C-alpha positions as CSV (number, residue, x, y, z in Angstrom):
1,M,220.3,-65.7,186.5
2,P,221.7,-64.4,189.6
3,R,220.0,-61.2,190.7
4,S,222.4,-58.3,192.6
5,C,222.2,-54.9,193.8
6,A,224.9,-52.7,194.9
7,F,224.7,-49.9,197.5
8,Y,226.4,-47.7,200.2
9,A,225.2,-48.1,203.7
10,T,226.3,-48.1,207.1
11,A,225.1,-51.0,209.7
12,A,222.4,-48.8,210.8
13,D,221.0,-48.6,207.2
14,L,221.5,-52.2,206.6
15,L,220.5,-53.8,209.7
16,P,216.7,-53.5,209.4
17,L,216.7,-54.7,205.7
18,L,218.8,-58.0,207.0
19,L,216.3,-58.3,210.3
20,D,213.4,-58.2,207.6
21,I,215.0,-61.2,205.9
22,E,215.2,-63.1,209.2
23,A,211.4,-62.1,210.1
24,Q,210.6,-64.1,206.8
25,A,212.1,-67.2,207.9
26,P,215.1,-68.6,210.1
27,V,218.4,-67.9,208.6
28,D,221.9,-68.2,209.3
29,Y,224.6,-65.8,208.3
30,I,227.8,-67.9,207.8
31,C,231.4,-66.9,206.4
32,L,234.8,-68.5,206.4
33,P,236.8,-66.1,208.8
34,D,240.3,-68.0,208.3
35,I,241.3,-69.5,204.7
36,W,243.7,-71.8,206.8
37,S,240.8,-73.4,208.7
38,P,237.6,-75.0,207.4
39,D,235.6,-73.7,210.6
40,L,232.8,-71.6,209.4
41,M,231.5,-68.7,211.7
42,R,227.9,-68.6,212.1
43,H,225.4,-66.0,213.4
44,A,221.7,-66.5,213.7
45,S,221.0,-62.5,213.7
46,A,222.4,-59.8,211.7
47,G,222.5,-58.0,215.0
48,D,225.1,-60.3,216.3
49,I,227.6,-59.8,213.4
50,P,230.6,-57.9,214.7
51,Q,231.7,-54.9,213.1
52,L,229.2,-55.2,210.4
53,L,229.9,-53.0,207.5
54,E,233.2,-52.0,208.7
55,T,236.4,-52.4,206.4
56,P,239.5,-51.6,208.1
57,T,241.8,-52.4,205.1
58,G,239.4,-51.0,202.3
59,T,239.2,-54.2,200.6
60,L,236.5,-56.9,201.0
61,S,235.9,-57.4,204.6
62,R,233.7,-60.5,204.5
63,Q,231.9,-62.6,202.0
64,M,228.7,-63.7,204.1
65,F,226.1,-66.1,203.1
66,I,222.6,-65.7,204.1
67,V,221.4,-69.4,204.0
68,D,218.5,-71.2,205.4
69,R,219.2,-72.1,209.2
70,G,220.7,-75.4,209.4
71,H,222.1,-75.5,205.9
72,A,225.7,-76.6,206.3
73,P,228.0,-76.0,203.4
74,E,231.5,-77.4,203.1
75,P,234.4,-75.0,202.4
76,V,236.7,-76.7,199.6
77,G,240.5,-77.4,200.7
78,Q,243.3,-77.2,198.3
79,L,246.9,-77.6,199.2
80,H,249.0,-74.7,199.1
81,V,252.7,-74.3,198.0
82,S,253.5,-74.0,201.7
83,G,252.3,-77.5,202.3
84,R,249.0,-76.2,204.2
85,M,245.3,-76.8,203.5
86,R,243.8,-73.4,202.3
87,Y,240.2,-73.2,202.2
88,R,237.6,-71.6,200.0
89,L,233.9,-71.0,200.5
90,G,231.8,-69.5,197.7
91,P,228.6,-69.9,195.8
92,P,229.5,-73.2,194.4
93,Q,229.9,-74.6,197.8
94,V,226.9,-72.8,199.4
95,G,224.4,-73.9,196.4
96,R,221.6,-71.5,197.5
97,G,221.1,-68.5,199.5
98,L,222.3,-64.9,199.4
99,C,225.6,-63.6,199.2
100,F,226.6,-60.4,200.8
101,D,230.0,-59.0,199.7
102,E,230.7,-56.7,202.7
103,Y,232.8,-53.5,202.3
104,G,231.4,-50.6,204.4
105,L,233.1,-47.8,206.6
106,H,236.8,-47.4,206.4
107,P,238.7,-45.7,209.3
108,G,240.3,-43.4,206.7
109,G,236.7,-41.6,206.3
110,A,235.5,-43.2,203.2
111,L,232.3,-45.3,202.7
112,L,232.6,-48.3,200.1
113,P,229.9,-50.0,198.5
114,S,228.5,-53.5,199.5
115,R,226.5,-56.0,197.2
116,L,224.1,-58.6,197.7
117,Y,223.3,-61.3,195.3
118,T,221.4,-64.4,194.7
119,V,223.0,-67.9,194.6
120,G,220.8,-70.4,192.9
121,A,217.4,-69.9,191.4
122,D,215.4,-71.3,194.4
123,A,212.0,-69.7,194.6
124,D,212.7,-68.9,198.4
125,V,216.0,-67.1,197.6
126,L,214.3,-65.2,195.1
127,R,211.5,-64.1,197.2
128,R,213.9,-62.9,199.9
129,F,216.1,-60.9,197.3
130,N,213.0,-59.5,195.7
131,R,211.8,-58.4,199.3
132,F,215.3,-56.8,200.4
133,D,215.5,-54.9,196.8
134,R,211.8,-53.6,197.4
135,R,212.8,-52.5,201.1
136,L,216.1,-50.9,200.0
137,R,214.3,-49.2,197.1
138,R,211.9,-47.5,199.5
139,A,214.3,-46.7,202.3
140,F,217.4,-45.7,200.5
141,Y,218.1,-42.3,198.6
142,R,219.2,-42.5,194.9
143,V,222.3,-40.8,194.1
144,R,223.4,-40.8,190.5
145,G,221.9,-44.1,190.2
146,W,223.3,-45.6,193.3
147,P,221.0,-46.5,196.5
148,V,222.2,-44.8,199.6
149,G,221.2,-45.4,203.0
150,P,220.0,-42.6,205.1
151,Q,222.9,-42.5,207.5
152,A,225.3,-42.8,204.5
153,H,223.5,-40.2,202.7
154,H,223.8,-38.0,205.8
155,L,227.6,-38.7,205.8
156,L,227.9,-37.9,202.1
157,M,226.3,-34.4,202.8
158,Q,228.6,-34.0,205.4
159,G,231.4,-34.5,203.1
160,M,232.4,-38.1,203.7
161,R,233.8,-39.9,200.5
162,L,231.6,-42.6,199.2
163,T,234.1,-44.1,196.5
164,A,234.2,-47.4,194.9
165,F,238.1,-47.6,195.8
166,L,240.2,-45.8,198.2
167,T,242.7,-45.3,195.5
168,A,240.1,-43.8,193.1
169,P,240.5,-40.2,192.4
170,P,238.2,-37.8,194.1
171,E,236.6,-37.0,190.8
172,A,235.2,-40.6,190.5
173,D,233.5,-40.2,194.3
174,L,229.9,-40.3,194.4
175,R,228.8,-36.6,194.9
176,P,225.4,-35.2,196.0
177,E,223.2,-34.0,193.2
């Protein structure tokens, strides 16, 4: 059964938690940046990920997988109606690791929630997730049941929208208690 947690965070909030995952064992952060190419983007540290937790469009910015160093999943190709090959990298191709659905800060002044979940039931994956979850619970505020990072909480208190969707009505936004 996959384990999952969703949270509001800025890069400054999340980076220490990701660096803690790296301290447990060497990992790579991988994603498929272009659906028209099978080439994966790989980062050895969360600190090297450009524009971490920034979403220029308000939709899923990246689906990033945190895997053991050296693990090389293969994207799956499918012929598109255009005649070009279109590639996909998802949990079935990764097999084991953590999946990070990255949303984050939108330039229009809203913060969208991100999510981290397990892929596979490997003991090391569950250990990494549990440690991440414990650190998240200790370091983040709880606002109406949502974990909110310290900097995200500061932005909330200053009036920034913390919302599930940019098009959501303001009444649905997360509000300070």
